[in-house]
N, C-alpha and C positions, 0 to 999 in steps of 0.2 A: 276653230279647228274644222278641217275638211277631210273628206275621204273619197276614195275611188271605189265605185261598185262596178265590178267587171264580170261579164258573162263569158265563159269559155266553153269549148275552144273557139277562137276567132281565127278566120282566115282573111288575110289582108291582101290588097292588091292596089297598085298605082305607083305614084311618084312622090317622093318626099325629099326635102332639102334640109340639111343640118343647119342648126343655128350657129351663130358666131361662137368661137371657142371661149368658154368661160375662163379657162386657165390662162388665156392670153389677155382677155379684157381686163382682168383684175390688176395685173402689174402695169399694163399700159395706162390705166386710169391713174394709178399711183405715180407713174413716171411723168404724167402730164404736169405735175406740180414742179418739175424741174425747170420748166420754162415760164417766163413771165408773159409770153405771147400766147395767142389763142391756139388751142389744140382741137382739131375736129376729128371725132371718132365716129366711124360708121360700122354697120353690121354688128352693133352691140346686141348680145342676146337680152331679151326682155325677161329677166329672171331675178329672183330675190337677191342673190349675191351681188349682182351688178348694181342693183338699186342701193344696196347697203354701201358699196364702195363709193358710189357717186354722192351719197349722203355724207359719208365720212369726208370726202374731198371738200364738200360745201362747208362742213363744220370747221374745217381748217382755214377757211377764207377764200377758197377757190370760187369763182363765179361760174355757175352752171346754166347753160341754155340748152333745153331739150328741143331739137329740131323735129324729132319724131321719136317713137318708142325705140327705134334702133339707131338713132343718131344723136350725138350730143357734142356741144362745144364747151371746153373747159378753159378758163382764163385764170391764171394764178399769179397775177402781178402783185397782189397784196395779201400774202399769207399772214393771217392774224392770230393763228393758234398753233402752238408746237406740240399739242397733245390731242390725239383723236378722242372722240367721245368714248368713254369706257363702256357704256351700254352697247353702242354699235360695234365697237371693236371686239367685244366678247361674243358677238353673234356670228363672226366670220373670221376664218383663218387668214384671209388675205389682208386683214388690217395691218399685219406686221410689215407689209410692203411699203407702208408710208414712212418707215424708219429711215431708209436711205435718203429719199428726197427731202424730208424735213431736216435731217441732220446736216446735209450739205447746203441747203438753202438758208436755214435759220441758225445753224451752229449748235442747235440743241433740240432734243425732243424727249417726250415721255411716251412710251408705247405700252398700253395695258396688255397684259397677257392675252393673246388672241384666243378666239373660240373656234367654231367650226365643227366638222364631223367628229363624233366620238368613236374613232376607229383604233385607238391605242395611243401610246406615248408619241408626241410629236415635238421633238427637241428643237430649241432655238439657239443652242450653243454655237452652231456653225455661223449664224448671223453675227453673234456677239464677238466671237474670236476674229472674224473678218473686220468688223468695225474697229476693234482694238488695234489690229495690224495697220489699219489706215490712220491711226492716231487718235481715235476717239476714246474718251473716258467712259467706262461702262459701270453703272451701279445698278445691281439687281435689288429691287424693293419688294414689298409684300404684294403689291397689286400689278407690278409691271417693271419695265426696265427704263432707266434714265440714261440717255446718251448725250455727251457734251463734247463739242469740238470748237471752241471759241476762235481758234487760229486756223480753222479749216482742216481738211484732210490731205494727206500726202500719199502719193502712189507708192506701192511696194509690191513685192513678189509674195503671193498668198497661195498656200496649198490648203484647199478645203478638206476638212477631215471626213466629209462625206459629200457625195455629189447631190447636194440638196438643191432642188429647183428654186424654192423661194429665197434661199440664202444667195444663190448665184444671181438671182434677179435683183435682190436688195443691194448687193455689192457692186453689181454692174451699173446700177443707177447712181450710187454714191461715187464710184470711181470716175464716172463721166465728167463730174465737175470737181474732182480732186486735183491737187497740184502734182504734176509729173505723170509717170507711167505706172500703171498697175497691171500685174500679170495674175490672172486667176487660173490656177491649176486644179484639176479634178472638178472642173465646172460641169454643171448639168447642161445638156444640149437638146432637151426636148423641143418639139416644134414651137411651143409657146415661148420658150426661152430665145429661140432663134428669131421669132417675130418681134420680141421686145428689143433685141439688139438692132434689128433693121429699123424699127421705129425710132430708136435713139439716134441712129446714124442719120435718119431723115431729118432729125431736129438739129443736126450739127455735131453730134458726138463722133469720136474717132475710135471705133471698135473693130479690131481684126480678129479672125479666127472663129467667126460665127458658124455654128454647126459642129465645132470640135469641142474637146474638153479642156482646151487651153485658150483663154481669151486675153488679148492685149488691149488695154484701154489707155489712150492718151488723153489726159484730162484737158478740158477746154474751159474758157472763162464763162461761157453762157450758152444756153441752147435756145434756138428760135422756134417759132411755131411750125406746125406741119399738119397734114391730113393723113389719116391712117385708117385702113379698113381691116377690121378684125377677121382673121381667117376662119374657115369652117372648123367645127369641132369634130376632130377625128374620133374622139371617145364616143360621141353620139352616133357617128357612122358605124363604129364597131357594135354599139348596142342595137342599131337597126338591123345589121346583118344577122346577129344572133336571134333577134325577134323573128325575122323572116324565116330563118332556117327551122326553128322549133315549131312554128305554126304552119309550116308548109305553104308559106306565102310567096308571092312573086312581087318583088319590089325593085324599083329603080331609084337609086339615091343620087341626086344631082349634086354637083359641086362637092364631091366626096374627098378631094385631096388624096388620091390613091398613093402618092409618094410618101405619105405618112402612115400607111397601113401595111407595109410589107411584112413585118413580124406578126401583126394581128391576123392577116390573111393566111400566113403560114400556119399559125396555130389552129385557125379554123379548119384549114385543109386537113390537119392531122385528126380532126374530129369528123371528117367526111363532109365538110361544107366548102363549096367552091363558088366563086363569083366570076363574072365577066366584066371586062373594062370597055368603056366607050368614051374615050377622051378623059374628062374629069369626072365622069359619071361611073357608077358601079351598078350592075344589074345582078340581082340575087334570084336565080331560078327557083321554082317551087319544088322541084324533084331532087332534093338533096339526099345523099346517101346516108348521112347520120350514122356512121360507123367508124370507130377509131382505126387509124393506120398505125399498127404496132411498131415500136422501135425494134431495131435489130436485137434479138436475144431477149426481148421482154414484151409481154402482151399489154403492159400498162404504159400509157403515155403520161409524161409529166409536163405540166405547163407552169412555169414559174416566172414571176415578174423580175424586172431588172431595170437599171437606169437605161435611158435611151442609148442605142436603138433597140433595147430589149422590150419584152412584152410589158405594156403599161400596167402599173399597179391598179389603176382605176378601172381596169377591165377584168380583173380577177373575179369579181362578183358575177359579171356576165358570163364568164367562162364556166363558173360553177353551175349556173342554172342551165346553160346549154348542154353541159355534160350529162345532166339528168335525162336528156332525151336522146342520147347517143348510145349506140350499142358498143359496149366495151367498158374498160376501166380507165378512169382519168384521175391522176393526182394533181391537184392544184396547190401550188406551194407559194403562198403569199409571204414574202420575206420581210416586208417593210413595216406592217402594222399588225400588232398582236390581237386586235379586236375586230378586224374587218370581217373575218369568216364566221363570227358568232351568229350572223343572220341565218346560217344554214339550218338552225333549229326550226325556222319557219318552213323551209323547204321539206325537211323531214316530216313535219306535221301535215304536209300536203301529199306525202307518199313517196318522197325521194329516198333512195338508198344511199345515204351519205354517212361516212364515218369521219368525224372530226378528230383526227389523230392527235392534234395539239393545236395551240392557238394559230399556228401558221400553215398547217397542212390539212387538206380535206381530200378524202378518197371517195370518188363518186362511181358507182356501178350502175349502168343504165342498159336499156332505157326503162324509165319508170312512168307509169300512168299517174299523173297528178290529179288531185281533186281540189275543188274550191275550198277556201279557208278564210278566216278572219285574222288579220295580222297587222302589224305596225311597221312602218318604214323607219329603220334606225339611222340611216344616212342616205346621201344622194345616190350613190352607186348601188347599194343594196336595195334601195327603193325601186330603182329601174329594174333590177334583177327580179324582184318580187312581182313587178307588173308583167314582165315577160312570162314568168311562171303562171300567173293568173290567166294570161291570154291563151296559154296552151293547155290549161287544166280543164277538167270536166266540172261544170257547175259554176256557181256564183262565188266570187271572192270579194272581200271587203279589205281595202288597204287604208289604214289610218295613218295619221301624221304625214300626210302627203306634202305638207309644207317643206319637208326635206327634199322631196323630188322637185318641187317648184324652184328650189334654190339653184338647181343645175340644169333643168330641162324646161324649155319654153312651151307653155300651153300644150303639154304632151297629150292630154286627153282630147283636145280639139283636133290636133294634127293626126292622131291615130284613128279617131272616129271617122274622119274623111276617107281613110283607107279601108274602112269596114270593121274596125274594132268595136266591140260592144263595151264601152267604158263611159261611165257617168260620174261627174263630180257632184258630190252631195255636201253642202255646207251645213255645219251644225250651228 
């Protein structure tokens, strides 16, 4: 076990570049199993979840060659196992993404119930209903789900009962090698879903409607090899903007993919935070107003998450900690996961004025002077939020269970230390 020891407040300055998008890397690694030819992936983030996905691919028979910490070649000519390792699968939510590729390549698979962040109920029914619609037999067992399609899958018109990102990705992969045409309606359209679709098309798939909530997939007989660069992590960019604002820091964020940040920047603007654009880079000035811009007829602003292009659920934790440093009242409404906001008790212990109205809504009245504290990171995004709080707080903070943070953010302590943050990793 390791922990971060943070001395605050820290004022940062300089230039930082986001890592590759974790939420793109995981499905693309799984999709690499759809082809028997080499798949070359670059700009992979060097994080725990990516390492777990690559290990899972190897356990299924894929041959892995690591060209560098950020580049890998996967060759899946001879898949030898239709069931991912139970231990590895239960450590990462993304393990369920192997269901589609294994089912369509081998005709069967057993997927252990996936693990991942403990942020509330995370149903997999949308995946299973979609596989059934494509012609698979689904059997739910005590430890996982068995899928069988000995005669292959057949395209059909599917309405997803929720705009699930991972279900959209799973069905998109399976439909690429199914017989006939598949229509996915109410499909997720987040940037990482779009990138997966573009990767599959580069491998020879026939997918139309990328970026919309209606996808048309014409099944093909086989996919060929391709090279693919993982795009920048817009969630990491949003985290860095929030960090710069609450610490009064001036940061330049290179390769920020501003086209993916429109709603994020809008919500930051409502909290008195503005940035400037320079091509693909974003500059965060140090003199932020940090005061809410009230809605017409109401002094309280509400930030709620929604499917793309709405505000990302993974940035609601960041929005909460930023709101503690903003003059005014902010309601954060996290609609998707009923346990994500439970980390606010750590912020309250640091001096934040937060009322957790119910599992989905937190009312934050700021600004609050935070003080250092000892706390534990419950999940990836809450861990980043707590680190931001520690960097703007007075005194020393100790953040334990930072393995959660390492799952989603690459060498965060080293990268932030270069910018002037007082943060030390201590291994127990």
